[in-house]
Residue, then its C-alpha position, 0 to 999 in steps of 0.5 A: m404691223a407698221l406704225r402709222r406715221d401721222r404721229h397721233l398717239a391714239s392711233l397706236s395699240w397699247p403695246e406699240l405705245r409702250d414700245q414708243a414710250s420706252r425709247p430715249g427722249s420719248t415725247v408727247l405734243w399736246p396742242l391746246g386752244a380755246i372755243e371763244q369769240h374772235g370778233p365778227l370775222l373769225p370762228l370760235e375755234t380759231d386758237a384750237l385750229f391754229a394749234d392743231r394745224v401747226a402741230d400737224a405741219v411740224l410733226a410732218q417735217l420731223d424725222p419720222d423715226l423720232p419718238i414724238w407723238r401728239l394728242p388730240v387738240q384740247s379745244i376748250g380752255f380758260s377764256p373768262e375774258h371773252l365770256g361777255f360774247p355768245g359762244t365763248l366756252s370757258l373751263p374754270a382755272d382749277l379744272l384746266i389745271d386738273l386736266v393737265r395734271s391728270v393727262g400728264r400723269g397718265i403720259a408719265a405712267a406710260g413711260f414718256q419722258r417729255l410733255v410739250l404743251l403747244n398752246a395757241h390761246g394767249g389768255q391761258i399762258g400763265l395758267l398752263e405754266a402753273a399747271a406744268r410746274e405742279l405736274r412736274l412736282f408730282e411727276p419729276r421724271l416727266a419734263v414739261l414744257p409749256c409753250f405759246l404758239w406765237r413765241g415759236a418763231d423769232d422773226l414773226g415781228a418783221l411781218i407785223p408793223e407797229p402798233e399792230r404788233s403790240e396792240g393786235l392781241h385778238a382777231g387782228l392782222a396776224e390771226t385774220s391773215l393766218m385764217l385766210f391762209l388755212e381756212p379762207t371759207m371760215a373768215g368773214a369779209l374784211p372791214g373797210p377803213d371805218g368798219p368793225g375792228a378797224g383803226g388799229h385799236g379794235g374798238h378801243a375808241e368804243a370803250a376808251s376807259g378800258i385802256p390802261p394809263e401811261g406806263w401800263s399795258l394790256e400785256g407785256a411788262c406791266p399788264c392788267s387783267w382786262l376783259t374784252g368787253e371793256l375794250s371792244a364792242s366787236g370783240v376784236i382787239g387789233d386791226p384786221t384791215g389789210a389781212s391777206a392769205e399771203l401774209g398768213r402763208q408767211l406767218f404759217q411758214r415761220l411758225v412751222g419752221g420755228w417749232e420744227r427747229r425747236l422740237d428737232a433740237l429737243m428730240r436730238s438732245a438728252w435734255p433734261s436728265t430727269g432721274g429724280 
């Protein structure tokens, strides 16, 4: 029986999976997102949708003979910063760590050599890095790579001007444009210059006390543990004004290209040697 080429691990029978896992460099890609508010314009599944679509597009570009397979997207993640808004679902931190550890141990037991966590939700970057480190301790033969979707293309910054590049953390110009390209019917009407989320700070003026003092930042070198409701009444942190499907197309193209290059290099290497 010919293997399905859609790269979905769940489409394999167990003998097929065993054979694929035994190949040198066998790798599983796991997209992760969130179900959380994304302001009045974008759907709750925004991060999960982005991780899912980029994963499929990247895998479609890779050499079909490479032994890399994907898991279904993990849609619900760690999103306590958005819990003040209806529709946000958040797993406890220890539950998400247990989930990564349990799935990862199953992947290792099947014989796979690498697990790539392709995460599209910024609020769980650190948590997934900790989960990956713990999983590696339990499964030293499994290389674990916790990745953030938006760090996958070196030239994304050229498409997003400042201050939006630094301050558009959630449902701003980049995410709104990407949704307009991928699923235009799922994005609401863009605000005018004085509409919700406009003005470059996504509602910072509505709750200025939430802005950290000089020398500190929401994210970056000296971050704080912010809650969305402290920064924005709309749930938007950034400025979606000016978003377009064309900008979204360019962002998607660069994200897919960046991750295709990284995964191709990984798959064609013998790294890492995990003989322990």
